[in-house]
LUMTI-953292 format. One record per residue: residue number from 1; residue in one letter; x, y, z of N, C-alpha, C in turn. Coordinates in nm, 3 decimals, decimal comma. Example, Ala and Ser with C-alpha at 12.3 -4.5 7.8 and 13.67 -1.06 7.14 Angstrom:
LUMTI-953292
> 1_a_1,319_-0,569_0,780_1,230_-0,450_0,780_1,320_-0,330_0,780
> 2_s_1,285_-0,225_0,708_1,367_-0,106_0,714_1,290_0,003_0,787
This chain:
LUMTI-953292
> 1_x_2,965_-0,008_-0,238_2,883_-0,128_-0,221_2,772_-0,128_-0,325
> 2_x_2,754_-0,240_-0,395_2,648_-0,251_-0,493_2,514_-0,278_-0,425
> 3_x_2,413_-0,201_-0,461_2,280_-0,222_-0,404_2,184_-0,265_-0,513
> 4_x_2,097_-0,356_-0,479_1,998_-0,405_-0,573_1,859_-0,384_-0,515
> 5_x_1,771_-0,322_-0,592_1,636_-0,304_-0,544_1,557_-0,432_-0,569
> 6_x_1,496_-0,485_-0,463_1,412_-0,603_-0,475_1,266_-0,559_-0,476
> 7_x_1,189_-0,615_-0,567_1,048_-0,582_-0,578_0,967_-0,705_-0,539
> 8_x_0,893_-0,695_-0,430_0,803_-0,802_-0,390_0,671_-0,784_-0,465
> 9_x_0,620_-0,893_-0,519_0,494_-0,886_-0,593_0,416_-1,014_-0,572
> 10_x_0,289_-1,002_-0,535_0,206_-1,122_-0,515_0,129_-1,159_-0,641
> 11_x_0,122_-1,068_-0,740_0,034_-1,092_-0,852_-0,111_-1,085_-0,807
> 12_x_-0,201_-1,130_-0,890_-0,344_-1,126_-0,859_-0,378_-1,242_-0,767
> 13_x_-0,400_-1,213_-0,639_-0,425_-1,322_-0,543_-0,566_-1,379_-0,555
> 14_x_-0,652_-1,313_-0,631_-0,785_-1,369_-0,654_-0,774_-1,498_-0,735
> 15_x_-0,678_-1,504_-0,825_-0,661_-1,623_-0,909_-0,540_-1,707_-0,868
> 16_x_-0,426_-1,641_-0,843_-0,303_-1,717_-0,819_-0,292_-1,770_-0,678
> 17_x_-0,362_-1,710_-0,583_-0,351_-1,755_-0,444_-0,489_-1,770_-0,382
> 18_x_-0,581_-1,825_-0,461_-0,718_-1,833_-0,414_-0,731_-1,917_-0,288
> 19_x_-0,639_-2,015_-0,272_-0,646_-2,098_-0,152_-0,615_-2,017_-0,027
> 20_x_-0,535_-1,912_-0,042_-0,504_-1,825_0,071_-0,629_-1,754_0,119
> 21_x_-0,708_-1,703_0,025_-0,828_-1,629_0,061_-0,933_-1,718_0,126
> 22_x_-0,926_-1,849_0,102_-1,023_-1,940_0,161_-0,978_-1,992_0,297
> 23_x_-0,858_-1,954_0,339_-0,805_-2,002_0,466_-0,865_-1,926_0,583
> 24_x_-0,929_-1,995_0,679_-0,992_-1,926_0,793_-0,896_-1,843_0,876
> 25_x_-0,767_-1,880_0,875_-0,670_-1,809_0,960_-0,636_-1,670_0,909
> 26_x_-0,678_-1,637_0,786_-0,649_-1,506_0,730_-0,742_-1,404_0,795
> 27_x_-0,693_-1,339_0,900_-0,779_-1,250_0,979_-0,743_-1,103_0,963
> 28_x_-0,635_-1,073_0,894_-0,595_-0,933_0,876_-0,522_-0,919_0,744
> 29_x_-0,507_-0,794_0,701_-0,437_-0,768_0,576_-0,291_-0,811_0,583
> 30_x_-0,229_-0,791_0,699_-0,088_-0,829_0,714_-0,071_-0,980_0,697
> 31_x_-0,161_-1,057_0,758_-0,157_-1,202_0,745_-0,180_-1,244_0,601
> 32_x_-0,275_-1,178_0,536_-0,304_-1,208_0,395_-0,183_-1,180_0,307
> 33_x_-0,116_-1,068_0,332_0,001_-1,031_0,253_0,111_-1,135_0,266
> 34_x_0,144_-1,175_0,388_0,250_-1,273_0,410_0,213_-1,408_0,349
> 35_x_0,088_-1,451_0,370_0,044_-1,580_0,316_0,045_-1,579_0,164
> 36_x_0,001_-1,468_0,103_-0,001_-1,458_-0,043_0,140_-1,456_-0,098
> 37_x_0,231_-1,388_-0,029_0,370_-1,383_-0,073_0,432_-1,522_-0,069
> 38_x_0,407_-1,596_0,039_0,457_-1,734_0,048_0,403_-1,819_-0,067
> 39_x_0,272_-1,809_-0,091_0,209_-1,889_-0,195_0,266_-1,857_-0,333
> 40_x_0,285_-1,729_-0,360_0,333_-1,688_-0,491_0,480_-1,725_-0,512
> 41_x_0,560_-1,719_-0,406_0,701_-1,759_-0,416_0,711_-1,908_-0,446
> 42_x_0,628_-1,987_-0,381_0,631_-2,132_-0,405_0,597_-2,166_-0,549
> 43_x_0,505_-2,090_-0,609_0,457_-2,123_-0,742_0,537_-2,057_-0,855
> 44_x_0,626_-1,963_-0,819_0,701_-1,893_-0,922_0,842_-1,868_-0,874
> 45_x_0,943_-1,931_-0,936_1,081_-1,912_-0,891_1,126_-1,769_-0,911
> 46_x_1,214_-1,720_-0,824_1,262_-1,582_-0,835_1,350_-1,563_-0,958
> 47_x_1,357_-1,439_-1,002_1,446_-1,408_-1,113_1,590_-1,412_-1,065
> 48_x_1,685_-1,442_-1,152_1,825_-1,447_-1,111_1,876_-1,308_-1,075
> 49_x_1,967_-1,297_-0,980_2,021_-1,166_-0,944_2,102_-1,106_-1,057
> 50_x_2,113_-0,974_-1,064_2,193_-0,912_-1,168_2,341_-0,941_-1,147
> 51_x_2,417_-0,930_-1,253_2,560_-0,957_-1,245_2,627_-0,862_-1,146
> 52_x_2,711_-0,914_-1,057_2,778_-0,827_-0,959_2,874_-0,729_-1,025
> 53_x_2,907_-0,752_-1,152_2,999_-0,662_-1,222_2,929_-0,534_-1,268
> 54_x_2,794_-0,537_-1,267_2,721_-0,419_-1,311_2,717_-0,314_-1,202
> 55_x_2,732_-0,186_-1,237_2,717_-0,081_-1,137_2,572_-0,072_-1,094
> 56_x_2,542_-0,012_-0,975_2,405_-0,004_-0,926_2,310_0,058_-1,026
> 57_x_2,357_0,159_-1,099_2,269_0,228_-1,194_2,229_0,140_-1,310
> 58_x_2,310_0,036_-1,338_2,282_-0,050_-1,452_2,208_-0,177_-1,411
> 59_x_2,204_-0,206_-1,282_2,142_-0,329_-1,235_1,990_-0,318_-1,240
> 60_x_1,928_-0,418_-1,304_1,782_-0,420_-1,310_1,726_-0,463_-1,174
> 61_x_1,604_-0,422_-1,141_1,545_-0,466_-1,014_1,531_-0,618_-1,009
> 62_x_1,547_-0,674_-0,892_1,529_-0,817_-0,871_1,387_-0,841_-0,823
> 63_x_1,306_-0,906_-0,904_1,167_-0,932_-0,868_1,158_-1,063_-0,790
> 64_x_1,087_-1,059_-0,679_1,067_-1,179_-0,597_0,918_-1,194_-0,571
> 65_x_0,853_-1,291_-0,634_0,901_-1,373_-0,744_0,890_-1,298_-0,875
> 66_x_0,904_-1,372_-0,987_0,897_-1,307_-1,117_0,763_-1,236_-1,135
> 67_x_0,764_-1,115_-1,193_0,638_-1,046_-1,218_0,562_-1,114_-1,331
> 68_x_0,434_-1,085_-1,347_0,360_-1,142_-1,460_0,427_-1,104_-1,591
> 69_x_0,422_-1,189_-1,693_0,488_-1,160_-1,820_0,428_-1,040_-1,893
> 70_x_0,304_-1,005_-1,860_0,239_-0,890_-1,923_0,145_-0,828_-1,821
> 71_x_0,109_-0,700_-1,839_0,014_-0,638_-1,745_-0,113_-0,721_-1,734
> 72_x_-0,166_-0,726_-1,610_-0,287_-0,803_-1,585_-0,408_-0,720_-1,627
> 73_x_-0,434_-0,714_-1,756_-0,538_-0,628_-1,810_-0,674_-0,664_-1,752
> 74_x_-0,753_-0,562_-1,726_-0,889_-0,582_-1,677_-0,973_-0,641_-1,789
> 75_x_-1,064_-0,729_-1,754_-1,139_-0,803_-1,856_-1,253_-0,722_-1,917
> 76_x_-1,300_-0,619_-1,847_-1,410_-0,539_-1,898_-1,365_-0,395_-1,921
> 77_x_-1,454_-0,313_-1,971_-1,422_-0,174_-1,997_-1,381_-0,105_-1,867
> 78_x_-1,283_-0,017_-1,874_-1,231_0,050_-1,753_-1,340_0,121_-1,675
> 79_x_-1,442_0,174_-1,741_-1,549_0,247_-1,674_-1,630_0,158_-1,580
> 80_x_-1,615_0,026_-1,595_-1,691_-0,068_-1,512_-1,628_-0,091_-1,375
> 81_x_-1,508_-0,036_-1,352_-1,433_-0,070_-1,232_-1,417_0,047_-1,134
> 82_x_-1,408_0,009_-1,008_-1,357_0,098_-0,903_-1,222_0,042_-0,862
> 83_x_-1,117_0,118_-0,885_-0,982_0,074_-0,846_-0,938_0,155_-0,724
> 84_x_-0,911_0,082_-0,617_-0,868_0,144_-0,492_-0,728_0,097_-0,456
> 85_x_-0,646_0,190_-0,412_-0,509_0,159_-0,370_-0,490_0,214_-0,229
> 86_x_-0,432_0,132_-0,143_-0,390_0,183_-0,013_-0,238_0,178_-0,010
> 87_x_-0,177_0,293_0,012_-0,032_0,305_0,009_0,020_0,323_0,150
> 88_x_0,089_0,222_0,200_0,149_0,224_0,333_0,294_0,270_0,319
> 89_x_0,328_0,380_0,384_0,466_0,428_0,379_0,542_0,382_0,503
> 90_x_0,670_0,351_0,484_0,753_0,304_0,594_0,869_0,401_0,611
> 91_x_0,867_0,478_0,718_0,973_0,573_0,742_0,971_0,688_0,642
> 92_x_1,087_0,744_0,616_1,098_0,858_0,525_1,108_0,809_0,381
> 93_x_1,023_0,862_0,295_1,026_0,827_0,153_1,042_0,953_0,070
> 94_x_1,098_0,938_-0,047_1,119_1,052_-0,136_1,001_1,065_-0,231
> 95_x_0,984_1,183_-0,292_0,879_1,198_-0,393_0,893_1,096_-0,506
> 96_x_1,017_1,065_-0,546_1,039_0,967_-0,653_0,987_0,829_-0,613
> 97_x_1,004_0,792_-0,486_0,956_0,662_-0,440_0,803_0,657_-0,437
> 98_x_0,740_0,768_-0,401_0,594_0,775_-0,400_0,541_0,763_-0,543
> 99_x_0,603_0,833_-0,635_0,562_0,825_-0,776_0,583_0,684_-0,830
> 100_x_0,690_0,619_-0,787_0,717_0,482_-0,832_0,607_0,388_-0,787
> 101_x_0,557_0,408_-0,664_0,450_0,323_-0,613_0,325_0,334_-0,699
> 102_x_0,288_0,457_-0,732_0,169_0,479_-0,815_0,187_0,421_-0,954
> 103_x_0,304_0,445_-1,013_0,330_0,395_-1,148_0,326_0,243_-1,155
> 104_x_0,378_0,176_-1,052_0,380_0,031_-1,053_0,238_-0,027_-1,049
> 105_x_0,151_0,034_-0,970_0,013_-0,014_-0,964_-0,057_0,010_-1,097
> 106_x_-0,039_0,128_-1,154_-0,100_0,158_-1,284_-0,053_0,059_-1,390
> 107_x_0,077_0,030_-1,388_0,133_-0,063_-1,486_0,080_-0,205_-1,463
> 108_x_0,069_-0,246_-1,339_0,021_-0,380_-1,307_-0,121_-0,403_-1,357
> 109_x_-0,206_-0,302_-1,340_-0,347_-0,316_-1,380_-0,373_-0,265_-1,521
> 110_x_-0,268_-0,222_-1,589_-0,280_-0,172_-1,727_-0,388_-0,066_-1,737
> 111_x_-0,381_0,032_-1,648_-0,478_0,140_-1,647_-0,405_0,273_-1,632
> 112_x_-0,477_0,381_-1,655_-0,416_0,514_-1,640_-0,481_0,593_-1,527
> 113_x_-0,568_0,526_-1,449_-0,638_0,600_-1,344_-0,665_0,514_-1,221
> 114_x_-0,644_0,572_-1,104_-0,682_0,513_-0,977_-0,801_0,593_-0,924
> 115_x_-0,909_0,524_-0,891_-1,029_0,595_-0,847_-1,014_0,651_-0,706
> 116_x_-0,948_0,576_-0,618_-0,926_0,622_-0,481_-0,793_0,569_-0,432
> 117_x_-0,706_0,660_-0,385_-0,581_0,622_-0,321_-0,585_0,668_-0,177
> 118_x_-0,569_0,574_-0,085_-0,569_0,605_0,058_-0,425_0,599_0,109
> 119_x_-0,383_0,707_0,171_-0,246_0,718_0,221_-0,240_0,679_0,368
> 120_x_-0,149_0,585_0,399_-0,125_0,545_0,537_0,016_0,589_0,574
> 121_x_0,027_0,688_0,660_0,156_0,743_0,699_0,220_0,661_0,810
> 122_x_0,353_0,657_0,817_0,421_0,572_0,916_0,401_0,619_1,059
> 123_x_0,388_0,521_1,148_0,383_0,552_1,291_0,254_0,613_1,340
> 124_x_0,148_0,610_1,261_0,022_0,671_1,302_-0,085_0,563_1,316
> 125_x_-0,150_0,559_1,430_-0,264_0,470_1,451_-0,377_0,553_1,509
> 126_x_-0,499_0,510_1,483_-0,614_0,588_1,526_-0,629_0,585_1,677
> 127_x_-0,656_0,700_1,734_-0,676_0,714_1,877_-0,791_0,811_1,899
> 128_x_-0,895_0,766_1,970_-1,011_0,852_1,994_-0,972_0,977_2,071
> 129_x_-0,863_0,968_2,145_-0,816_1,083_2,222_-0,696_1,148_2,153
> 130_x_-0,702_1,156_2,021_-0,586_1,208_1,947_-0,554_1,350_1,986
> 131_x_-0,425_1,382_1,978_-0,379_1,516_2,014_-0,304_1,575_1,895
> 132_x_-0,272_1,704_1,906_-0,203_1,772_1,797_-0,060_1,721_1,786
> 133_x_-0,012_1,711_1,662_0,121_1,658_1,635_0,222_1,771_1,617
> 134_x_0,351_1,741_1,634_0,455_1,843_1,616_0,454_1,901_1,475
> 135_x_0,496_2,026_1,464_0,494_2,095_1,334_0,579_2,022_1,230
> 136_x_0,689_1,962_1,273_0,775_1,889_1,178_0,702_1,772_1,116
> 137_x_0,620_1,705_1,195_0,541_1,593_1,142_0,440_1,642_1,040
> 138_x_0,374_1,752_1,072_0,274_1,808_0,981_0,339_1,851_0,850
> 139_x_0,459_1,908_0,859_0,532_1,946_0,737_0,558_1,824_0,650
> 140_x_0,596_1,712_0,713_0,624_1,589_0,638_0,497_1,535_0,574
> 141_x_0,386_1,537_0,648_0,258_1,492_0,591_0,221_1,574_0,468
> 142_x_0,232_1,706_0,484_0,192_1,798_0,377_0,279_1,778_0,253
> 143_x_0,408_1,754_0,273_0,498_1,735_0,159_0,462_1,606_0,084
> 144_x_0,432_1,500_0,158_0,391_1,375_0,095_0,258_1,391_0,022
> 145_x_0,164_1,457_0,088_0,032_1,479_0,028_0,042_1,560_-0,100
> 146_x_0,130_1,658_-0,101_0,146_1,744_-0,219_0,189_1,664_-0,342
> 147_x_0,271_1,561_-0,320_0,314_1,477_-0,432_0,193_1,406_-0,493
> 148_x_0,109_1,351_-0,408_-0,006_1,274_-0,456_-0,114_1,361_-0,518
> 149_x_-0,140_1,478_-0,457_-0,249_1,561_-0,508_-0,215_1,626_-0,643
> 150_x_-0,090_1,617_-0,683_-0,049_1,673_-0,812_-0,066_1,574_-0,926
> 151_x_-0,103_1,449_-0,894_-0,107_1,344_-0,996_-0,246_1,335_-1,061
> 152_x_-0,256_1,358_-1,190_-0,385_1,348_-1,258_-0,437_1,205_-1,267
> 153_x_-0,352_1,108_-1,240_-0,393_0,967_-1,247_-0,472_0,923_-1,125
> 154_x_-0,482_1,009_-1,024_-0,557_0,976_-0,902_-0,683_1,062_-0,897
> 155_x_-0,800_0,997_-0,901_-0,926_1,071_-0,902_-0,960_1,127_-0,764
> 156_x_-0,943_1,044_-0,660_-0,974_1,087_-0,523_-0,864_1,042_-0,430
> 157_x_-0,840_1,123_-0,327_-0,739_1,092_-0,227_-0,804_1,072_-0,091
> 158_x_-0,748_0,978_-0,015_-0,794_0,957_0,121_-0,677_0,947_0,216
> 159_x_-0,706_0,956_0,344_-0,604_0,946_0,448_-0,646_0,837_0,545
> 160_x_-0,551_0,784_0,619_-0,582_0,676_0,712_-0,540_0,712_0,854
> 161_x_-0,624_0,679_0,950_-0,595_0,691_1,094_-0,592_0,834_1,146
> 162_x_-0,654_0,927_1,078_-0,652_1,066_1,124_-0,777_1,098_1,204
> 163_x_-0,756_1,144_1,327_-0,866_1,194_1,408_-0,886_1,342_1,382
> 164_x_-0,969_1,404_1,463_-1,003_1,545_1,442_-0,881_1,636_1,449
> 165_x_-0,795_1,613_1,548_-0,679_1,700_1,567_-0,585_1,694_1,446
> 166_x_-0,554_1,573_1,402_-0,463_1,560_1,287_-0,525_1,617_1,160
> 167_x_-0,654_1,591_1,139_-0,721_1,644_1,020_-0,718_1,796_1,019
> 168_x_-0,742_1,856_1,136_-0,744_2,003_1,143_-0,607_2,062_1,118
> 169_x_-0,501_1,984_1,138_-0,366_2,031_1,107_-0,333_2,012_0,960
> 170_x_-0,380_1,903_0,902_-0,344_1,872_0,763_-0,425_1,954_0,663
> 171_x_-0,554_1,966_0,685_-0,642_2,025_0,583_-0,600_2,164_0,536
> 172_x_-0,558_2,254_0,625_-0,516_2,387_0,577_-0,392_2,384_0,487
> 173_x_-0,319_2,271_0,490_-0,196_2,259_0,412_-0,220_2,188_0,279
> 174_x_-0,345_2,156_0,248_-0,373_2,080_0,126_-0,440_2,168_0,021
> 175_x_-0,417_2,131_-0,104_-0,489_2,192_-0,215_-0,611_2,109_-0,250
> 176_x_-0,595_1,976_-0,239_-0,704_1,881_-0,258_-0,730_1,812_-0,125
> 177_x_-0,845_1,837_-0,066_-0,876_1,778_0,063_-0,901_1,627_0,049
> 178_x_-0,869_1,550_0,154_-0,903_1,408_0,150_-1,055_1,390_0,144
> 179_x_-1,098_1,302_0,056_-1,242_1,274_0,046_-1,281_1,159_0,137
> 180_x_-1,180_1,086_0,188_-1,204_0,971_0,274_-1,106_0,973_0,391
> 181_x_-1,154_0,934_0,509_-1,068_0,910_0,624_-1,096_0,768_0,669
> 182_x_-0,997_0,681_0,653_-1,015_0,539_0,685_-0,953_0,512_0,822
> 183_x_-1,033_0,464_0,914_-0,984_0,448_1,051_-1,009_0,305_1,101
> 184_x_-0,923_0,264_1,193_-0,936_0,134_1,257_-0,996_0,155_1,395
> 185_x_-1,119_0,108_1,414_-1,187_0,129_1,543_-1,182_0,004_1,630
> 186_x_-1,086_-0,085_1,602_-1,074_-0,210_1,678_-1,050_-0,183_1,826
> 187_x_-0,972_-0,079_1,857_-0,936_-0,053_1,996_-1,039_0,031_2,070
> 188_x_-1,098_0,130_2,000_-1,191_0,219_2,070_-1,337_0,185_2,042
> 189_x_-1,360_0,092_1,948_-1,493_0,036_1,920_-1,590_0,128_1,848
> 190_x_-1,596_0,253_1,884_-1,690_0,345_1,818_-1,616_0,467_1,766
> 191_x_-1,670_0,527_1,662_-1,612_0,648_1,606_-1,653_0,766_1,694
> 192_x_-1,557_0,847_1,741_-1,590_0,961_1,827_-1,688_1,056_1,758
> 193_x_-1,783_1,107_1,835_-1,883_1,198_1,779_-1,819_1,323_1,721
> 194_x_-1,714_1,372_1,787_-1,645_1,492_1,739_-1,591_1,471_1,598
> 195_x_-1,535_1,352_1,573_-1,481_1,322_1,441_-1,593_1,309_1,338
> 196_x_-1,704_1,247_1,376_-1,817_1,233_1,285_-1,867_1,371_1,240
> 197_x_-1,880_1,463_1,335_-1,929_1,597_1,304_-1,828_1,675_1,220
> 198_x_-1,701_1,662_1,254_-1,597_1,734_1,180_-1,589_1,683_1,036
> 199_x_-1,592_1,551_1,021_-1,585_1,493_0,887_-1,705_1,535_0,802
> 200_x_-1,821_1,538_0,863_-1,941_1,580_0,790_-1,928_1,725_0,745
> 201_x_-1,877_1,808_0,832_-1,860_1,951_0,801_-1,762_1,971_0,686
> 202_x_-1,659_1,888_0,681_-1,555_1,902_0,578_-1,582_1,817_0,454
> 203_x_-1,692_1,742_0,455_-1,725_1,659_0,339_-1,634_1,539_0,323
> 204_x_-1,591_1,482_0,437_-1,502_1,366_0,437_-1,580_1,242_0,476
> 205_x_-1,571_1,138_0,394_-1,639_1,012_0,423_-1,554_0,929_0,519
> 206_x_-1,615_0,878_0,625_-1,545_0,794_0,722_-1,565_0,647_0,686
> 207_x_-1,454_0,576_0,671_-1,456_0,432_0,644_-1,375_0,360_0,751
> 208_x_-1,403_0,233_0,771_-1,326_0,155_0,868_-1,246_0,047_0,795
> 209_x_-1,146_-0,008_0,864_-1,061_-0,112_0,806_-1,004_-0,198_0,917
> 210_x_-0,935_-0,306_0,880_-0,869_-0,391_0,979_-0,721_-0,412_0,946
> 211_x_-0,662_-0,315_0,877_-0,520_-0,324_0,843_-0,434_-0,297_0,966
> 212_x_-0,320_-0,365_0,973_-0,224_-0,340_1,081_-0,146_-0,212_1,050
> 213_x_-0,106_-0,141_1,153_-0,022_-0,023_1,133_0,110_-0,062_1,070
> 214_x_0,170_-0,170_1,121_0,293_-0,225_1,063_0,252_-0,338_0,969
> 215_x_0,222_-0,302_0,845_0,160_-0,397_0,752_0,254_-0,509_0,711
> 216_x_0,383_-0,483_0,708_0,481_-0,584_0,667_0,600_-0,579_0,763
> 217_x_0,588_-0,642_0,880_0,694_-0,635_0,981_0,827_-0,688_0,929
> 218_x_0,935_-0,619_0,964_1,067_-0,660_0,915_1,102_-0,802_0,958
> 219_x_1,067_-0,837_1,082_1,098_-0,970_1,132_1,029_-1,079_1,053
> 220_x_0,901_-1,057_1,022_0,825_-1,156_0,945_0,875_-1,163_0,801
> 221_x_0,910_-1,048_0,744_0,961_-1,045_0,607_1,094_-1,120_0,598
> 222_x_1,182_-1,098_0,696_1,310_-1,169_0,698_1,288_-1,319_0,714
> 223_x_1,191_-1,356_0,794_1,160_-1,498_0,814_1,125_-1,565_0,681
> 224_x_1,047_-1,494_0,597_1,005_-1,551_0,469_1,119_-1,550_0,367
> 225_x_1,180_-1,433_0,347_1,278_-1,418_0,239_1,414_-1,477_0,270
> 226_x_1,456_-1,472_0,396_1,590_-1,518_0,434_1,585_-1,660_0,492
> 227_x_1,508_-1,678_0,597_1,509_-1,806_0,668_1,434_-1,917_0,593
> 228_x_1,315_-1,884_0,538_1,232_-1,987_0,478_1,270_-2,020_0,334
> 229_x_1,291_-1,917_0,251_1,316_-1,942_0,109_1,459_-1,908_0,065
> 230_x_1,538_-1,845_0,153_1,677_-1,811_0,121_1,689_-1,733_-0,010
> 231_x_1,597_-1,640_-0,032_1,600_-1,559_-0,153_1,696_-1,442_-0,140
> 232_x_1,721_-1,401_-0,018_1,815_-1,292_0,010_1,913_-1,343_0,114
> 233_x_2,041_-1,316_0,094_2,141_-1,367_0,186_2,130_-1,302_0,324
> 234_x_2,161_-1,380_0,425_2,156_-1,330_0,562_2,256_-1,215_0,578
> 235_x_2,218_-1,113_0,648_2,303_-0,995_0,664_2,260_-0,879_0,578
> 236_x_2,184_-0,908_0,471_2,132_-0,801_0,387_2,016_-0,732_0,458
> 237_x_2,003_-0,603_0,436_1,894_-0,528_0,496_1,762_-0,566_0,428
> 238_x_1,663_-0,600_0,507_1,532_-0,637_0,455_1,429_-0,545_0,520
> 239_x_1,393_-0,441_0,447_1,299_-0,343_0,502_1,219_-0,281_0,389
> 240_x_1,086_-0,288_0,395_1,005_-0,230_0,288_1,010_-0,079_0,289
> 241_x_1,014_-0,019_0,171_1,007_0,127_0,158_0,862_0,171_0,161
> 242_x_0,780_0,101_0,087_0,636_0,121_0,088_0,568_-0,011_0,055
> 243_x_0,442_-0,021_0,089_0,361_-0,136_0,052_0,233_-0,084_-0,010
> 244_x_0,197_-0,136_-0,126_0,074_-0,095_-0,193_-0,022_-0,214_-0,200
> 245_x_-0,143_-0,192_-0,153_-0,251_-0,291_-0,168_-0,348_-0,235_-0,271
> 246_x_-0,378_-0,313_-0,374_-0,468_-0,263_-0,478_-0,581_-0,361_-0,503
> 247_x_-0,698_-0,307_-0,533_-0,813_-0,389_-0,567_-0,886_-0,325_-0,685
> 248_x_-0,934_-0,411_-0,774_-1,016_-0,367_-0,887_-1,151_-0,438_-0,874
> 249_x_-1,256_-0,361_-0,848_-1,389_-0,416_-0,824_-1,480_-0,380_-0,941
> 250_x_-1,551_-0,481_-0,993_-1,650_-0,454_-1,097_-1,770_-0,388_-1,030
> 251_x_-1,790_-0,262_-1,060_-1,884_-0,178_-0,988_-2,028_-0,233_-0,988
> 252_x_-2,075_-0,277_-1,101_-2,215_-0,319_-1,113_-2,247_-0,447_-1,036
> 253_x_-2,143_-0,531_-1,014_-2,166_-0,659_-0,948_-2,099_-0,671_-0,812
> 254_x_-2,017_-0,572_-0,778_-1,947_-0,578_-0,650_-1,848_-0,693_-0,640
> 255_x_-1,795_-0,735_-0,754_-1,703_-0,849_-0,759_-1,559_-0,799_-0,769
> 256_x_-1,473_-0,852_-0,682_-1,331_-0,819_-0,688_-1,266_-0,905_-0,795
> 257_x_-1,218_-0,842_-0,902_-1,156_-0,917_-1,011_-1,005_-0,929_-0,993
> 258_x_-0,943_-0,825_-0,937_-0,799_-0,825_-0,921_-0,763_-0,765_-0,786
> 259_x_-0,682_-0,835_-0,712_-0,634_-0,785_-0,583_-0,491_-0,832_-0,564
> 260_x_-0,405_-0,741_-0,519_-0,267_-0,781_-0,502_-0,190_-0,683_-0,416
> 261_x_-0,064_-0,718_-0,395_0,027_-0,640_-0,312_0,159_-0,622_-0,386
> 262_x_0,225_-0,510_-0,361_0,359_-0,487_-0,415_0,439_-0,404_-0,316
> 263_x_0,569_-0,428_-0,313_0,656_-0,352_-0,221_0,801_-0,364_-0,265
> 264_x_0,875_-0,252_-0,266_1,020_-0,259_-0,290_1,095_-0,267_-0,158
> 265_x_1,212_-0,330_-0,160_1,299_-0,337_-0,043_1,423_-0,256_-0,069
């Protein structure tokens, strides 16, 4: 069976989908992602599928919609920016897929460095009453973390949704400790004191966010790509491997110049 990798790309939503950002209904990152994807698909027709006669190894990725014709170069000197990436993983991913995610963001922003990459592991949500996880899960976390901490293109690494128990399991397995722990306190309202003390002791900055655990639900993605725009034929598997959210902020002014999303299927 011939398989084709589809690459979802919103482009820079600060410019190409500015009406999405002004919409009051955009209340979460997941909603923003879906709305931006819809807007970008409407404004840019998809690339044609590769010839079915080509073997999978020869088939070029199918971009939905077409990617920008050239890297979206930053307008000012690179030293003026803070570039942050949040990488949401879906299920089991390979080291090659993780490296591909980082490379795509670097290529999109025409840069060689990410200032902060925050890793969001699958199936984990913040719980004030967090408990210790099975050893197999910790092994998987450590293996993924090892891929990222080996990359010179990432200045700082962060983790998402880790309470005290999970952090205490991960940290001994790392060479580069997370400098940030990004948590969603929507359900428990306050950050547990135990986590505040532990993070301070380990030199980890605590940040909050409003991202959904399931950032790109399969049902919603199928609704857009199959039912609404018919970009992928019904019956094809529609499931993101990873989702990357990236922002480039001009440090001196606190202005977001470039923000976008990318994901392969």
